N, C-alpha and C positions, 0 to 999 in steps of 0.2 A: 982537922975539916972548917973551911969559912964559916959563919954565920948566914943562915939564909931567912930572907924577913917572909912571914908568911901572915896572911890577914885571914882570919874566921868571919865570916859571913853566917850569922848565927840569931836563930830567934830566941833559943831556948838561954837564956842569959848566966842560968846557973851553970849548964852545962861550957858555955864559951869560958866561963871565970875560970872554972876548974881547969879546960884546958892550957887555960893561959897559965895559969901557976905553974902547971906540970911541966910546959913547955918553958918556961923560965927558967926552972930547977933544972930541967935538963941539960939547958946550954946549947943546944944545938942550933937553934931558931931564933930570932928574933919575933916577937911576935904579938897581934893587934888583934883587936876584935871590932867588928861592927854590926850592930843592931838593926839599924836603918836599911834595908835591900836598896830602898831608893839612893842610897850614898856609898852603896859598896865599889861601883867603877871610881867612883872620884876618891873614895878614901884608899883604893888599891893604890892607884896614881900617887895620890899625897904620902903614902908610907913608903913608896917605893917597894911593894909586895912585888914578889920573885914567884908565891906561890899563894892561891887563894881556894880557902876550903868554902865553900857553899852550901850551906844547909837546907834540902826540902823538907820543910816545917811538917808535921803530922795533923796541924790544925793552925788556925789563925787566919791574919790577913793574906798571907805569902802563899801565892799559888804554885805548882811546879811548874806551868808556863814561864813565870816570872823569873825563877832561878834558875831556866834556859835561856831566859833572853839574857839575865846578867851574866852568866857564862859565855854566852856568844859577842856581849858586848865589850866584857874583859879580853878576848881572843880578838877582837877586830880592833879594841886599843892598843894590844901589846901582843903579838904573838907568840913574843918567848915566855910569858909568864904562862906558869902551869896552875891549872885550873883541875880541882879534884870538888865532884859532887859526893855529899854526904846525904841519905837517904835509908827512910826505913825499909826492913827488910821486908816487912808485911805489907807492906803497899806496893800492889801490881802495878798501880799510875806510877809511882816514883821509880820502881825499879827499870820497867819500859822505857821511860823517860830517859833514864842514866845509860843504859843500854845504848839507844839510839843517841844521845848525844855524844857515848865513845865512838860509835861506829862513824859519827858523822863529823868528829875531832873539832866538838864545840868543847869538851870536856878531855883533861889528859887520861884521868881514872876515875873511879869512884869505890865508896867505902858506905857500910851500913852502920848503924848506930851502935850496934852489940860488938862494934870490932874492939880489940886489944887494943892495950897502950902502945907493945910492942908493932903490933900490925900498922899503926896508923902513922908511928914512926916510920917504919921500914919505907910506908907510900911517900912521907914527905922526905926522906935520902934519896928516894928514887925521880925525884924531881930537882935534884942538886945536877 
């Protein structure tokens, strides 16, 4: 299988760094992280991301609406980019936004924070 370039746009650096390490060791993807949501679209373009995972943080300065807007911008910039939304399974607002975004083809899929590694990898593999 050819390597796919994945960008993680995440607020929680320790989680992103853990994922980066696991993805590097897995060997199926080339992965990057962006912690500044304002730079997400530019970074996706710069690293040639084919798949972008955008986290809707549970807290912090980034809103659910901002995350959806980033996803919309990513798709507008390159409709071939696969966009996955990562959200808290306990947040009604985030779940509803993810469902709506998928129905409206703003994202390709979504997953929850409590996702297993195998499930995450299956979602990434589905973007090939």
